VOLO-599992 format. One line per 4 residues: for each residue x, y, z of N, C-alpha, C. Coordinates in steps of 0.2 Angstrom, whole numbers. Layout:
% residues N
X/Y/Z/X/Y/Z/X/Y/Z ~ ...
***
This chain:
% residues 468
-197/-32/-3/-191/-33/1/-189/-28/6 ~ -189/-30/13/-187/-25/17/-180/-22/18 ~ -180/-15/20/-174/-11/19/-169/-14/25 ~ -164/-16/23/-159/-18/29/-157/-12/34
-158/-6/32/-155/0/35/-160/1/41 ~ -166/0/39/-172/1/44/-170/-2/51 ~ -171/1/56/-169/0/63/-172/3/68 ~ -175/1/73/-179/4/78/-178/1/85
-171/3/88/-169/0/94/-173/2/99 ~ -173/-1/104/-178/1/110/-176/7/113 ~ -179/9/116/-178/16/120/-173/14/126 ~ -167/16/128/-164/15/133/-162/21/136
-161/21/143/-159/28/146/-152/29/145 ~ -150/36/146/-142/37/145/-139/37/152 ~ -134/34/152/-129/32/156/-124/38/157 ~ -123/41/162/-117/45/164/-112/42/170
-108/39/169/-104/37/163/-107/31/160 ~ -105/30/155/-107/23/151/-101/19/152 ~ -102/13/154/-96/9/155/-98/0/152 ~ -102/1/147/-103/-5/142/-110/-9/145
-113/-6/149/-120/-9/150/-124/-9/143 ~ -127/-15/141/-130/-16/136/-137/-13/136 ~ -140/-11/142/-146/-9/142/-145/0/144 ~ -141/3/142/-140/10/142/-136/11/137
-138/18/136/-133/22/130/-128/27/134 ~ -123/30/131/-120/34/133/-118/41/128 ~ -113/44/128/-112/50/124/-106/47/120 ~ -106/49/114/-100/48/109/-98/53/106
-91/54/105/-88/61/100/-84/57/95 ~ -87/60/89/-85/57/83/-81/62/80 ~ -74/60/79/-69/65/77/-68/65/69 ~ -70/70/64/-69/70/58/-77/70/55
-80/75/53/-87/74/50/-87/75/43 ~ -82/70/40/-82/70/33/-87/63/30 ~ -86/61/25/-91/58/21/-92/50/24 ~ -87/48/29/-89/41/33/-90/44/40
-87/49/44/-89/51/50/-96/53/51 ~ -98/57/46/-105/60/48/-110/55/48 ~ -110/51/42/-115/45/43/-114/41/50 ~ -108/39/51/-106/35/58/-111/39/64
-110/45/64/-112/50/68/-121/49/69 ~ -123/49/62/-130/49/62/-132/41/64 ~ -128/37/63/-129/30/64/-130/30/72 ~ -126/32/75/-126/31/82/-132/35/86
-133/41/84/-139/46/85/-145/41/84 ~ -146/37/79/-152/34/77/-152/28/83 ~ -147/25/86/-147/20/90/-149/23/97 ~ -150/30/98/-150/33/105/-145/36/109
-140/36/105/-134/40/109/-134/46/108 ~ -130/50/112/-129/57/112/-123/57/108 ~ -123/61/102/-117/61/98/-114/69/97 ~ -108/69/98/-104/75/98/-101/75/91
-102/78/86/-97/78/80/-92/84/80 ~ -86/82/80/-80/86/79/-77/87/73 ~ -76/92/72/-73/94/65/-68/101/66 ~ -63/103/61/-59/107/62/-60/113/57
-67/113/53/-68/119/48/-76/121/52 ~ -74/128/52/-79/131/57/-86/130/52 ~ -86/132/46/-93/133/42/-96/124/43 ~ -92/119/42/-96/113/44/-99/112/50
-96/114/55/-99/114/63/-104/118/63 ~ -104/125/60/-109/129/60/-116/126/57 ~ -115/123/51/-120/121/47/-123/115/51 ~ -119/111/54/-121/104/57/-126/107/64
-125/112/66/-127/114/72/-133/117/71 ~ -134/120/63/-141/122/61/-145/116/58 ~ -142/109/58/-146/104/55/-145/103/49 ~ -140/106/45/-137/105/38/-131/101/38
-132/97/32/-125/93/31/-123/97/24 ~ -116/94/24/-112/97/19/-109/94/12 ~ -114/88/12/-113/85/5/-119/81/5 ~ -119/78/-1/-127/75/-3/-126/68/-6
-121/65/-6/-120/58/-9/-123/53/-5 ~ -125/54/1/-126/48/6/-134/49/5 ~ -138/43/3/-146/42/4/-147/43/11 ~ -152/46/14/-153/47/20/-151/49/25
-144/53/23/-140/56/29/-144/63/30 ~ -145/67/26/-149/73/28/-155/73/33 ~ -159/67/31/-165/65/36/-163/63/42 ~ -158/59/43/-156/57/49/-152/62/54
-148/66/50/-144/72/54/-150/76/57 ~ -155/78/53/-161/84/54/-164/81/60 ~ -166/74/60/-170/71/66/-165/70/72 ~ -159/70/72/-155/67/78/-154/75/80
-154/80/76/-153/87/78/-159/89/82 ~ -165/88/79/-171/89/82/-173/86/88 ~ -170/80/88/-171/77/95/-166/77/101 ~ -162/82/100/-156/84/103/-151/80/106
-151/74/101/-146/69/100/-139/70/97 ~ -139/77/94/-134/78/90/-130/85/90 ~ -124/86/91/-121/93/91/-115/92/87 ~ -112/98/85/-106/98/83/-101/103/87
-95/104/86/-91/107/90/-83/108/86 ~ -79/112/87/-72/112/86/-68/111/92 ~ -71/109/97/-67/109/103/-65/101/104 ~ -59/98/102/-59/92/102/-58/90/110
-55/92/114/-53/91/121/-61/91/125 ~ -64/96/124/-71/97/127/-75/91/126 ~ -75/89/119/-79/84/117/-77/78/120 ~ -71/77/119/-69/69/123/-69/69/130
-69/76/133/-71/77/141/-79/74/142 ~ -83/76/139/-89/75/139/-91/67/136 ~ -87/64/132/-89/58/130/-86/53/132 ~ -90/47/132/-89/40/135/-84/37/131
-85/37/124/-83/35/118/-80/40/114 ~ -74/39/111/-70/44/106/-69/39/99 ~ -73/41/94/-72/38/88/-67/42/83 ~ -62/40/82/-58/43/77/-58/42/70
-60/46/66/-61/44/59/-58/49/55 ~ -52/52/56/-48/57/53/-44/54/48 ~ -43/56/42/-41/54/36/-33/52/37 ~ -30/46/36/-23/46/34/-22/44/27
-18/48/24/-17/49/17/-9/46/15 ~ -7/46/9/1/45/8/4/52/6 ~ 10/52/8/15/57/6/17/55/-1 ~ 22/60/-4/24/60/-11/29/55/-11
31/52/-6/34/46/-6/31/40/-6 ~ 25/40/-5/20/34/-4/21/30/3 ~ 21/35/7/23/33/14/16/36/18 ~ 14/33/24/9/35/27/10/43/30
5/47/28/5/54/31/1/55/36 ~ 4/58/43/0/57/48/0/65/50 ~ -1/69/46/-1/77/47/-8/78/49 ~ -13/74/48/-19/76/50/-22/73/57
-20/67/57/-22/63/62/-18/62/69 ~ -12/64/67/-9/65/74/-11/72/79 ~ -11/77/74/-14/82/79/-22/83/82 ~ -26/79/76/-33/77/80/-33/72/86
-27/67/86/-26/63/93/-24/67/98 ~ -19/72/96/-16/76/102/-21/81/105 ~ -25/83/101/-31/87/103/-36/84/108 ~ -37/78/106/-41/74/109/-40/72/116
-33/70/117/-30/67/123/-31/71/129 ~ -31/77/130/-31/81/136/-38/80/139 ~ -42/78/134/-50/78/136/-51/72/140 ~ -47/66/139/-48/59/141/-48/58/148
-53/53/152/-53/54/158/-53/46/160 ~ -53/44/167/-52/37/168/-59/34/165 ~ -57/28/162/-63/25/159/-65/25/152 ~ -62/32/150/-63/33/141/-61/28/137
-65/27/131/-64/23/126/-62/26/120 ~ -56/25/117/-54/27/111/-55/23/105 ~ -58/23/100/-59/18/95/-56/22/88 ~ -50/19/84/-49/22/78/-52/17/73
-56/21/69/-59/19/63/-55/19/57 ~ -50/25/56/-46/26/51/-42/20/50 ~ -41/19/43/-37/14/41/-31/15/43 ~ -27/10/48/-19/12/50/-15/5/47
-8/7/46/-3/1/46/-4/-3/53 ~ -2/-8/51/-3/-14/57/2/-13/62 ~ -1/-11/68/3/-10/74/2/-2/76 ~ -1/3/73/-1/10/74/-6/12/80
-12/7/81/-16/8/86/-12/8/92 ~ -8/3/94/-5/1/100/2/5/100 ~ 6/5/96/13/7/96/14/15/94 ~ 10/17/91/9/24/89/5/29/93
-3/27/92/-7/31/97/-9/30/102 ~ -7/24/104/-7/22/113/-1/26/116 ~ 4/28/115/9/31/118/6/40/117 ~ 6/41/111/4/47/110/-2/50/114
-7/46/115/-12/48/119/-11/47/127 ~ -7/43/128/-4/43/136/0/50/136 ~ 3/52/133/7/59/133/2/65/133 ~ -2/64/129/-8/69/130/-12/70/136
-14/65/137/-19/64/142/-16/64/150 ~ -10/61/150/-7/60/157/-10/54/160 ~ -13/50/156/-17/44/160/-13/38/156 ~ -13/32/160/-10/26/158/-15/22/154
-13/18/148/-16/15/144/-18/8/147 ~ -25/7/147/-26/-2/148/-31/-3/154 ~ -30/3/159/-34/2/165/-40/6/166 ~ -46/2/166/-51/6/165/-54/10/172
-50/8/177/-51/12/182/-47/18/184 ~ -42/19/183/-37/25/182/-35/28/175 ~ -36/23/170/-32/26/163/-38/25/157 ~ -35/25/153/-40/24/146/-41/18/143
-45/17/138/-45/11/134/-44/12/128 ~ -42/7/124/-40/8/117/-41/2/112 ~ -44/4/106/-46/0/101/-46/0/95 ~ -46/-5/90/-46/-2/83/-52/-6/79
-55/-2/76/-62/-6/71/-63/-2/65 ~ -61/-6/60/-59/-2/53/-67/0/51 ~ -68/6/48/-73/7/43/-73/2/38 ~ -78/-1/35/-79/-6/30/-84/-4/25
-86/3/25/-92/5/22/-90/8/14 ~ -94/9/11/-94/11/3/-98/19/2 ~ -94/23/1/-99/30/0/-104/29/-5 ~ -109/31/-3/-116/31/-7/-120/25/-3
-117/20/0/-122/16/3/-119/14/11 ~ -118/19/14/-114/18/20/-119/16/25 ~ -125/17/25/-129/14/30/-131/7/29 ~ -133/6/23/-133/-1/21/-127/-6/23
-122/-3/21/-115/-9/23/-115/-8/31 ~ -117/-3/35/-116/-3/42/-121/-9/45 ~ -127/-10/42/-131/-14/43/-131/-22/41 ~ -125/-23/36/-125/-28/32/-117/-31/34
-112/-28/34/-107/-32/35/-104/-33/42 ~ -100/-39/44/-99/-39/52/-94/-33/53 ~ -95/-30/59/-90/-26/62/-83/-29/65 ~ -78/-28/63/-73/-31/65/-70/-26/73
-68/-30/78/-66/-26/84/-59/-29/86 ~ -55/-26/87/-49/-27/90/-46/-22/96 ~ -46/-25/101/-42/-20/108/-35/-21/108 ~ -32/-17/112/-25/-18/114/-24/-22/120
-30/-23/123/-30/-27/129/-37/-30/129 ~ -37/-34/134/-45/-38/136/-50/-34/136 ~ -49/-28/141/-54/-24/143/-55/-19/138 ~ -51/-16/134/-53/-11/129/-57/-16/123
-55/-22/122/-58/-25/116/-66/-27/119 ~ -67/-28/125/-74/-30/128/-78/-24/127 ~ -75/-18/130/-79/-11/129/-81/-10/123 ~ -76/-10/118/-77/-7/112/-82/-13/108
-83/-20/109/-86/-24/107/-94/-23/109 ~ -95/-20/116/-101/-17/119/-104/-12/115 ~ -99/-7/113/-101/-2/110/-104/-2/103 ~ -100/-6/100/-103/-8/93/-110/-13/92
-110/-16/98/-117/-19/99/-122/-15/101 ~ -121/-10/104/-127/-5/106/-129/0/100 ~ -125/1/95/-126/6/91/-126/3/83 ~ -125/-4/82/-126/-9/75/-131/-14/76
-135/-15/71/-138/-21/71/-135/-27/67 ~ -129/-25/64/-125/-30/61/-121/-35/66 ~ -119/-40/64/-114/-45/67/-108/-40/70 ~ -105/-41/77/-100/-39/79/-95/-45/81
-89/-44/77/-84/-50/78/-77/-47/82 ~ -77/-50/87/-71/-47/90/-66/-52/90 ~ -60/-49/86/-53/-52/84/-49/-51/90 ~ -43/-55/90/-39/-57/95/-36/-49/97
-34/-45/93/-30/-40/95/-30/-33/90 ~ -29/-27/92/-29/-23/88/-26/-23/81 ~ -19/-27/81/-16/-28/75/-21/-32/70 ~ -23/-38/73/-28/-42/68/-33/-38/66
-36/-34/68/-41/-28/65/-39/-26/60 ~ -32/-22/62/-29/-18/56/-27/-22/51 ~ -25/-26/51/-22/-31/46/-28/-34/42 ~ -33/-34/44/-40/-38/42/-41/-33/37
-42/-25/38/-44/-21/34/-39/-21/27 ~ -33/-21/29/-27/-19/24/-27/-26/20 ~ -29/-31/23/-29/-36/18/-35/-37/14 ~ -41/-35/15/-46/-34/10/-46/-31/5
-44/-24/7/-42/-19/3/-36/-21/-2 ~ -31/-22/0/-26/-24/-4/-27/-31/-9 ~ -33/-36/-7/-35/-41/-12/-38/-38/-17 ~ -43/-34/-16/-46/-30/-22/-41/-27/-26
-36/-24/-24/-32/-20/-28/-28/-26/-33 ~ -26/-31/-28/-22/-37/-33/-27/-40/-39 ~ -33/-41/-36/-38/-44/-40/-40/-40/-47 ~ -40/-33/-45/-41/-29/-51/-35/-28/-55
-29/-30/-53/-23/-30/-56/-22/-35/-62 ~ -24/-41/-57/-25/-47/-62/-29/-46/-68 ~ -35/-44/-66/-41/-43/-71/-38/-39/-77 ~ -34/-32/-76/-31/-29/-80/-26/-32/-85
-21/-37/-81/-17/-41/-86/-20/-46/-90 ~ -25/-48/-87/-29/-52/-92/-32/-49/-97 ~ -36/-42/-96/-38/-39/-101/-33/-37/-106 ~ -27/-35/-105/-22/-34/-110/-21/-40/-115
-21/-46/-111/-20/-51/-114/-27/-52/-121 ~ -32/-52/-116/-37/-53/-121/-38/-48/-127 ~ -36/-42/-125/-35/-37/-133/-30/-40/-137 ~ -25/-43/-135/-20/-46/-140/-23/-52/-144
-27/-56/-141/-29/-61/-143/-35/-61/-146 ~ -38/-55/-146/-47/-55/-150/-50/-57/-146 ~ -50/-56/-139/-56/-61/-136/-59/-54/-130 ~ -65/-56/-129/-69/-51/-125/-68/-53/-118
-65/-49/-113/-62/-51/-106/-69/-52/-103 ~ -74/-48/-104/-80/-49/-101/-84/-56/-101 ~ -81/-60/-107/-86/-66/-108/-81/-70/-104 ~ -74/-70/-104/-70/-72/-101/-71/-74/-93
-73/-69/-90/-74/-68/-84/-80/-71/-81 ~ -85/-70/-86/-90/-72/-84/-91/-79/-84 ~ -87/-82/-88/-85/-91/-88/-83/-92/-83 ~ -77/-89/-81/-72/-91/-75/-76/-91/-69
-79/-86/-69/-83/-84/-62/-88/-88/-60 ~ -92/-92/-66/-96/-98/-65/-94/-102/-61 ~ -88/-103/-59/-85/-109/-55/-85/-105/-49 ~ -87/-108/-42/-88/-105/-37/-82/-103/-33
-76/-104/-34/-70/-101/-32/-66/-96/-36 ~ -70/-95/-41/-67/-89/-46/-70/-82/-44 ~ -67/-78/-42/-68/-71/-41/-66/-66/-44 ~ -65/-66/-50/-60/-61/-54/-64/-54/-55
-61/-49/-52/-65/-42/-53/-65/-39/-60 ~ -67/-35/-62/-68/-30/-68/-61/-26/-70 ~ -59/-26/-76/-53/-22/-77/-55/-15/-79 ~ -50/-10/-79/-53/-3/-81/-48/1/-81
-48/8/-82/-43/11/-82/-40/13/-77 ~ -40/11/-72/-36/12/-66/-41/12/-59 ~ -38/12/-54/-41/12/-47/-40/18/-44 ~ -47/21/-41/-46/28/-37/-50/27/-31
-49/34/-28/-53/34/-21/-48/34/-15 ~ -50/36/-9/-47/35/-4/-43/28/-1 ~ -46/23/-4/-45/17/0/-41/12/-5 ~ -42/10/-11/-39/5/-14/-31/6/-16
-31/13/-19/-24/14/-20/-20/16/-15 ~ -23/17/-9/-19/20/-3/-17/15/2 ~ -22/10/3/-20/6/8/-15/0/7 ~ -14/-2/1/-8/-8/1/-2/-4/2
-2/3/1/5/6/3/6/7/10 ~ 2/5/14/3/4/22/5/-1/22 ~ 4/-8/19/7/-13/20/14/-13/17 ~ 15/-11/11/22/-11/8/27/-7/11
25/-2/15/29/3/19/31/0/24 ~ 29/-5/28/31/-8/33/34/-15/31 ~ 32/-18/26/34/-25/24/36/-25/17 ~ 42/-22/17/45/-22/9/45/-29/5
45/-35/11/46/-42/6/40/-43/3 ~ 34/-39/4/28/-41/0/28/-39/-6 ~ 29/-43/-12/30/-42/-19/24/-41/-22 ~ 19/-45/-21/13/-44/-26/9/-36/-25
8/-36/-18/4/-28/-18/7/-24/-22 ~ 15/-23/-21/19/-18/-26/17/-18/-33 ~ 18/-24/-35/17/-26/-42/10/-24/-45 ~ 5/-26/-40/-2/-22/-41/-3/-15/-43
1/-13/-37/-1/-6/-39/2/-3/-45 ~ 7/-5/-48/11/-3/-54/7/-5/-60 ~ 5/-11/-59/0/-12/-66/-7/-7/-64 ~ -10/-7/-60/-16/-3/-60/-14/5/-62
-9/8/-59/-7/14/-61/-5/14/-68 ~ -4/8/-70/-1/8/-79/-6/9/-83 ~ -12/9/-80/-19/8/-85/-20/14/-89 ~ -18/21/-86/-18/27/-89/-15/26/-94
-8/25/-95/-3/24/-99/-5/21/-105 ~ -8/14/-104/-10/9/-109/-16/13/-112 ~ -19/17/-110/-26/19/-113/-23/25/-118 ~ -18/29/-115/-17/34/-121/-12/31/-126
-8/26/-125/-6/21/-130/-11/18/-135 ~ -18/17/-133/-21/14/-138/-24/20/-143 ~ -24/26/-140/-27/32/-144/-21/34/-149 ~ -15/32/-146/-9/35/-152/-9/29/-157
-11/23/-156/-11/18/-160/-16/20/-167 ~ -22/22/-163/-28/24/-168/-27/31/-171 ~ -24/36/-168/-23/41/-171/-18/44/-173 ~ -12/41/-171/-5/44/-172/-3/47/-166
0/52/-168/2/58/-164/-5/62/-161 ~ -4/64/-154/-10/67/-152/-8/74/-151 ~ -3/77/-155/-1/83/-154/-6/88/-159 ~ -11/91/-154/-16/96/-156/-22/93/-157
-23/86/-155/-29/82/-156/-33/85/-151 ~ -40/87/-152/-45/88/-147/-47/81/-143 ~ -47/80/-137/-49/74/-133/-54/76/-127 ~ -59/72/-128/-63/74/-122/-64/68/-118
-62/70/-111/-63/65/-104/-69/65/-101 ~ -73/61/-101/-79/60/-98/-78/57/-91 ~ -79/60/-86/-80/59/-79/-73/60/-76 ~ -73/64/-71/-67/67/-67/-66/65/-60
-72/63/-58/-73/59/-51/-70/53/-51 ~ -67/50/-44/-64/44/-45/-69/38/-46 ~ -74/39/-45/-79/35/-48/-86/39/-49 ~ -91/35/-52/-97/39/-53/-101/40/-48
-105/44/-46/-111/46/-42/-107/48/-35 ~ -100/50/-34/-97/51/-29/-92/58/-31 ~ -94/64/-29/-91/69/-29/-84/70/-26 ~ -79/67/-30/-73/65/-24/-67/64/-30
-62/69/-29/-56/66/-34/-50/65/-31 ~ -51/61/-25/-45/58/-22/-43/52/-27 ~ -36/53/-28/-33/48/-32/-37/45/-39 ~ -41/50/-41/-44/49/-47/-40/48/-52
-41/45/-57/-37/43/-63/-37/48/-68 ~ -42/51/-69/-43/56/-72/-37/62/-72 ~ -35/63/-66/-29/68/-65/-22/66/-68 ~ -20/59/-68/-14/57/-72/-16/57/-79
-22/55/-81/-24/54/-88/-24/62/-92 ~ -26/66/-88/-26/73/-92/-19/75/-92 ~ -14/73/-87/-7/76/-87/-5/72/-93 ~ -5/65/-94/-2/62/-99/-6/64/-106
-12/65/-107/-14/67/-114/-10/74/-115 ~ -10/79/-110/-7/86/-111/0/84/-113 ~ 3/80/-110/11/80/-111/12/78/-118 ~ 7/74/-121/8/71/-128/4/77/-134
3/83/-130/1/88/-135/-7/88/-137 ~ -11/84/-133/-17/84/-134/-21/91/-132 ~ -26/93/-135/-31/98/-132/-36/96/-128 ~ -36/95/-122/-41/92/-116/-47/96/-114
-52/93/-116/-58/95/-114/-61/90/-109 ~ -65/92/-105/-69/87/-99/-75/89/-97 ~ -78/85/-95/-85/84/-92/-86/81/-86 ~ -89/82/-82/-93/77/-76/-99/80/-73
-104/76/-73/-110/78/-71/-111/81/-64 ~ -106/79/-60/-106/81/-53/-102/87/-51 ~ -98/90/-56/-94/97/-56/-97/102/-59 ~ -96/108/-57/-98/114/-60/-92/116/-66
-94/120/-70/-88/123/-75/-82/124/-71 ~ -83/129/-67/-77/133/-62/-73/125/-59 ~ -76/121/-58/-71/116/-54/-68/111/-60 ~ -71/111/-65/-67/108/-70/-62/112/-74
-63/118/-73/-57/123/-76/-52/122/-71 ~ -53/121/-65/-47/121/-61/-43/116/-61 ~ -45/110/-65/-40/106/-67/-35/106/-73 ~ -36/113/-76/-33/114/-81/-34/112/-88
-41/111/-90/-44/109/-95/-49/114/-97 ~ -52/111/-104/-57/117/-107/-63/113/-104 ~ -70/117/-102/-74/114/-101/-80/112/-107 ~ -81/106/-106/-87/104/-112/-94/103/-108
-99/108/-111/-105/107/-108/-109/101/-111 ~ -113/98/-109/-117/92/-111/-121/95/-117 ~ -122/90/-122/-125/92/-128/-122/97/-133 ~ -117/101/-132/-116/106/-136/-110/102/-141
-109/106/-147/-105/104/-153/-98/103/-150 ~ -95/98/-152/-87/98/-151/-82/95/-155 ~ -77/98/-155/-71/96/-161/-68/89/-158 ~ -71/86/-154/-67/80/-152/-66/76/-156
-59/73/-158/-59/66/-162/-58/61/-158 ~ -57/62/-151/-57/56/-147/-60/58/-141 ~ -63/52/-137/-68/52/-131/-64/47/-127 ~ -63/48/-120/-61/44/-115/-65/44/-110
-69/38/-109/-73/38/-102/-70/35/-98 ~ -70/40/-92/-66/39/-86/-69/36/-79 ~ -76/37/-79/-80/34/-75/-86/31/-79 ~ -91/28/-74/-96/25/-78/-102/28/-77
-103/34/-77/-109/37/-76/-114/34/-81 ~ -120/33/-79/-126/31/-83/-127/37/-88 ~ -127/43/-87/-129/48/-91/-124/47/-98 ~ -119/46/-97/-114/45/-103/-117/40/-109
-122/35/-106/-124/31/-111/-129/35/-117 ~ -132/39/-114/-136/44/-118/-132/49/-124 ~ -126/48/-123/-122/53/-127/-124/55/-134 ~ -124/59/-138/-128/62/-143/-120/61/-148
-119/57/-153/-114/57/-156/-114/62/-162 ~ -120/65/-163/-120/69/-168/-116/76/-167 ~ -116/76/-160/-112/82/-158/-104/83/-159 ~ -102/77/-161/-95/75/-163/-93/73/-170
-94/78/-175/-95/78/-182/-86/74/-183 ~ -81/77/-179/-74/73/-180/-73/68/-177 ~ -78/64/-173/-75/60/-169/-73/53/-172 ~ -67/51/-170/-64/44/-172/-64/39/-168
-62/40/-161/-62/35/-159/-65/35/-151 ~ -68/31/-147/-70/31/-141/-66/26/-137 ~ -62/28/-132/-59/23/-127/-64/22/-121 ~ -67/16/-120/-70/17/-114/-67/13/-107
-66/17/-104/-61/14/-98/-65/12/-93 ~ -72/11/-93/-75/7/-89/-80/2/-92 ~ -79/1/-99/-83/-3/-103/-91/-3/-101 ~ -94/3/-100/-100/5/-100/-105/6/-106
-100/8/-111/-103/9/-117/-102/4/-122 ~ -101/-1/-121/-99/-7/-126/-106/-8/-129 ~ -112/-8/-127/-118/-9/-131/-121/-3/-135 ~ -119/3/-134/-121/9/-136/-119/9/-144
-124/10/-148/-124/11/-155/-119/18/-157 ~ -115/17/-161/-111/23/-163/-110/23/-171 ~ -109/29/-174/-110/31/-179/-104/27/-184 ~ -105/25/-189/-100/22/-194/-94/26/-194
-89/22/-194/-82/25/-194/-80/27/-188 ~ -83/27/-181/-81/28/-174/-78/23/-172 ~ -73/22/-171/-69/16/-167/-71/15/-160 ~ -72/9/-157/-74/9/-150/-67/4/-147
-65/6/-142/-60/3/-138/-62/2/-131 ~ -64/-5/-131/-65/-6/-123/-59/-10/-119 ~ -59/-10/-113/-54/-11/-109/-55/-19/-110 ~ -49/-23/-112/-50/-30/-113/-55/-33/-118
-57/-27/-123/-62/-31/-127/-58/-31/-133 ~ -57/-37/-135/-52/-37/-142/-57/-39/-148 ~ -54/-38/-153/-58/-39/-159/-52/-41/-165 ~ -54/-43/-170/-51/-47/-175/-44/-41/-177
-48/-35/-179/-43/-30/-181/-36/-28/-176 ~ -40/-27/-170/-35/-25/-166/-31/-32/-163 ~ -33/-37/-163/-29/-43/-162/-23/-43/-167 ~ -26/-44/-174/-21/-45/-179/-16/-40/-180
-16/-33/-178/-12/-27/-176/-7/-29/-171 ~ -9/-32/-165/-4/-33/-161/-1/-40/-162 ~ -4/-44/-164/-1/-51/-165/6/-49/-172 ~ 4/-45/-176/9/-43/-182/15/-40/-179
13/-35/-174/18/-31/-171/23/-35/-166 ~ 19/-41/-163/24/-46/-159/29/-49/-163 ~ 25/-52/-169/29/-56/-174/35/-52/-176 ~ 35/-46/-178/40/-41/-180/46/-41/-175
43/-40/-167/47/-40/-162/52/-46/-162 ~ 48/-52/-162/51/-58/-161/57/-59/-167 ~ 55/-57/-173/60/-59/-178/66/-54/-179 ~ 66/-48/-175/72/-44/-175/78/-46/-172
***
């Protein structure tokens, strides 16, 4: 099977300036050298563009200028950056305005996170935009790939860049152009996703949209879809991520009902999804990462009339509490009970704690008095300790009476149960250990995996409640 990421575009001369010519390449500044921004930079360099990577961390910039990358989770990234650096097509800088001044296209991929009040937090992306503005020149194209609330490209960043640059928006002769094109990639397979998914593009006007479309056709082999506006492209990204959150919430509610009725939700979902119009996702202990737990709030904050996204957020965030309740049903009080949490990152194979459900899980266990130990194959002992838990080293004897599996790391399937002589229950928050053989007397609880004893206990409880 051919590699969809393999691409050998034709050699094209560098235009100075580049104004959308399909037979030329130009210079692009990528602002934000994180886990999405750096692979984007590598992709553009592969396509023959000269790339200026912009970041605020001196050590990151220094390393990139020496041909070194600062994270390892992305297959092929290191090799691409080394090749681009050797070919003279990649450099990094701390100077936002100078990078923008030299570039034909500026791609903004600086994080937009949530405040404690679950509102968009612009403390990183606003200063980055203000720093870029003075370097814009007539004909510059700015594209935001950072996921934004609907309308932000036009109504927030358009005026911000106008003030910072002194240029009008929308006139390619005397002003700058502005578009939105959402990143739609998954950490660990960014290059595959860039080669596979249609690239959505929306401009604040026709000239901006046409120039942005030409840029992406120049740097990607995937289809490029021009939507009618920046707002349509912004909304499309929020719609796809919120759909996933809502779908997972529905799966989690189905899972709870399956537990009560003694039915295996995996069997139910497999059966339901055999019908081509059913696409039920998988349940779990919750949803983490920079995307799904965050982006629905970009909708909710601007459209409070939307009820389902807010309910889905509550359901998915409530899965941690449900897991702790399950442990309490099996063990009684958790006071002084040793509990081992397996997996601390928000998902397996990605060293990232952003919105990881392990954090509230640890907090909830400690609130109930449990002695919490933890292990993650991607994290050092020092990193684990910083979360306020005890470090368990793979294979060592443990006093744990309960194990909670928080990520689906394949390594966990090889767990040696002999190291846990007092183990009483395994709560599998990702349903990855369902087929692993356990010692007699160790109770297994999977998300949505009902069994007779469990269902009988739930139905009896429900019956008592109804009769009171």
